[in-house]
C-alpha positions in Angstrom: 73.4 61.4 30.6 71.8 64.8 30.4 69.2 63.9 33.1 72.0 62.6 35.4 73.9 65.9 35.1 70.7 67.9 35.8 70.0 65.7 38.9 73.6 66.2 40.2 73.4 69.9 39.6 70.0 70.1 41.5 71.4 68.2 44.4 74.5 70.4 44.5 72.5 73.6 44.5 70.2 72.5 47.4 70.8 74.6 50.5 72.2 73.0 53.7 68.8 73.6 55.3 67.1 71.6 52.7 69.4 68.7 53.3 68.9 69.0 57.1 65.1 68.7 56.7 65.3 65.4 55.0 67.0 63.5 57.8 64.1 61.4 59.1 65.4 57.8 59.1 63.3 54.7 58.5 64.7 51.3 59.4 62.8 48.1 58.7 63.7 45.2 60.9 62.8 41.6 60.6 60.6 41.8 63.7 57.1 41.9 62.4 58.3 44.6 59.9 58.6 47.2 62.6 59.6 50.6 61.4 61.6 53.1 63.5 61.0 56.6 62.3 63.0 59.2 64.3 62.6 62.8 63.4 65.5 65.2 63.8 63.9 66.8 66.9 63.4 63.4 68.5 67.0 62.5 67.8 68.1 65.7 69.5 65.9 64.9 72.5 67.4 61.5 72.9 71.0 62.8 72.6 70.2 65.6 75.1 68.8 63.0 77.6 71.9 60.8 77.4 74.3 63.7 77.9 72.3 65.5 80.6 71.8 62.2 82.6 75.6 61.6 82.1 74.9 58.0 80.9 78.2 56.1 81.0 79.1 54.5 77.7 79.7 50.8 77.7 82.3 48.9 75.7 81.0 46.5 73.0 83.5 44.2 71.4 81.3 43.4 68.4 80.8 45.8 65.5 77.8 48.0 66.2 75.7 48.3 63.0 72.0 48.2 62.2 71.0 44.5 61.9 73.7 43.2 64.1 72.8 41.2 67.3 74.2 42.3 70.6 75.5 39.6 72.9 73.6 38.5 76.0 76.2 40.1 78.3 75.4 43.6 77.1 72.9 45.2 79.5 70.0 46.8 77.7 68.3 49.8 79.3 64.6 50.7 79.1 63.8 53.7 76.9 62.4 56.6 78.8 58.7 57.3 78.0 59.5 60.9 76.9 61.5 59.6 73.9 58.1 58.9 72.3 55.8 56.0 71.5 57.7 55.2 68.3 60.6 53.8 70.3 59.0 52.7 73.6 59.1 49.0 72.8 62.9 49.1 72.3 65.8 49.2 74.7 69.0 51.1 74.3 72.7 51.1 75.0 75.1 54.0 74.9 78.4 53.1 73.3 81.1 54.9 71.3 79.2 58.2 71.6 76.1 56.7 70.0 72.7 55.8 71.3 71.9 52.3 70.0 68.2 51.2 69.9 67.8 47.5 70.2 64.8 45.1 69.8 64.9 43.4 73.2 63.6 39.9 72.3 66.1 39.4 69.4 68.7 41.9 70.7 69.0 43.2 67.1 70.1 46.8 66.6 67.3 48.7 64.8 68.7 52.2 64.9 72.0 54.1 65.7 71.6 57.7 66.8 74.7 59.8 66.3 
């Protein structure tokens, strides 16, 4: 019990900057155990691209969550090379103010970028 209280206190006292530095996301998919690691700077680059290019969002009827499969009628867009080699094999869609990375052969969602 005492350890739990100390852990909670330590987490509470961490500065917002410390929290922000720990936002690298790793997602493991069933596709050859691929991992998508997107650093905060890369996430910002992706969001900036989508907003600066004025990419029009699409409507997706299904719930958009990591692991879900997008239907065949949703058009997947090639990832620009400047997004980095970590995501170059994926495609993306822009929906509901989120960039959604998709594994193209299975159409499974591997990452959602807010």
